[in-house]
N, C-alpha and C positions, 0 to 999 in steps of 0.2 A: 341112519342115512335117509335123507328125504327122498320121497318118490318123485319121479319126473312126470310132467304133463307137457304135451306138445301144443303150442299155441303159435299160429302163423309160422310154422316150421321151426320155431325156436323152442328149446326146452326150458321150462320154468320149473323151479323147485317148489314143491308144496311144503312150505315151511310154517312154522308156528306164528309168524308175524301176521298172517291173515286172520288166524283165530284170535290172536291177541287184539287186533284191531276190532274184530266183531264183539269181543267181550267188553272192551273199553267203550265202544260206541253204545252198546246196550246199557252199560252202567251210566253213561252220560245222558242218554235218553230218559232213563228212569229218574235220574236226579233232576233233570229239567222239568219233567212232568210233576215231580213232587214239589219243586220250588214254585211253579206256576200252575197250581191245580185247576183253576177255573179256565185258564186260557189254552193250555196245551193238552189237557186230558182228552178232549174230543178229537184232537189231531194226532193222537199217539200212533195210530197206524201209519200216517203219512211220514212221521219222523222215522219210523222203522223202515218204511219203503225206501226212503232216501239212503239210509244206511245199507240196505240190502243191495241197491244198485251200485253204490260206491264200492262196496266190498267185492261184488262180482267184477266190476270194472278194474279195480286195482289188483285183486288177487285172483281167486277162482270161485267156483260156485260152492265149494265145500264150506268155507267160512261163512258165506252168505246163508247157507242152509242152517248153520248154527245160529246166526242172527235171526233168521226166520223162526226157528224153534223158540228162541228167547222171547221174541216179540209175541208169539202165540201164547206162551205161558204168562207173560206179564199182562197181556191184553185180557186173557181169560180171568186173571185175578182181579183186574180193574173193572171189566165189563163182560160178564159171562154170556153175552148174546151170541148164540150159535151162528146166526146170519152174518153178523159182523166178523166173526172169526173165519168163517168159510170164505167170505169175499176177500178178506185180507190174505188168506192163504193162497187163493186162486190168483189174485193179482200179483202177489209176490212170486209165485212159481212161474207165471207167465213172463214177468220182467227178468227173472233169473235165466230163463230159457233164451229169451231174446238177447240179453247181454252176453251170455256164454256163446251163443251162435255168432254174434258179431265179433267176439274175440277170436274165434277160430278162423275167420276170414272165409266163410263158406261161399263157394262159387259153384253154381250148378255145372254139371258135366258138359252140357252143350256149350255153355259160354267158355269153359276152360278149353275145350277142344277147338273152338273157333279162334280163340286167342293164340293157341299153340300153332294152328295152321297159318295165321297171319304172321306170326313170328318166323316160321319156317320160310314163308314166301319172301319176307324182307331179308332174311339171311341167305336166301338162295339155295336152301336145302330142299331137295325133292323127297316126297314120301311115297 
């Protein structure tokens, strides 16, 4: 039975399709970098960043974390520069956090209380 996660008040099932998407995307990115070694190899991190953002946007952060791990392993094999890997990991984690936060529809408490108060005034409800 899949687990539930609440996004915007709706329950979304954490299914295998997000993980399948991440694995297929990683395989396609590696294949593209192998087919065009001179052109895409320096941009490999960018290719994985696009995949990570798409994965978080379409699914959840969990499959994106799998894609991040795959990107780190593949990048370490292709170019074992620690600075490059660290910046890729930090930018990826930041983008995953931002996208996950946008998915949840985060609203600060003050804004939520003010909106609720305005709604009560319009409806004529006294608090």
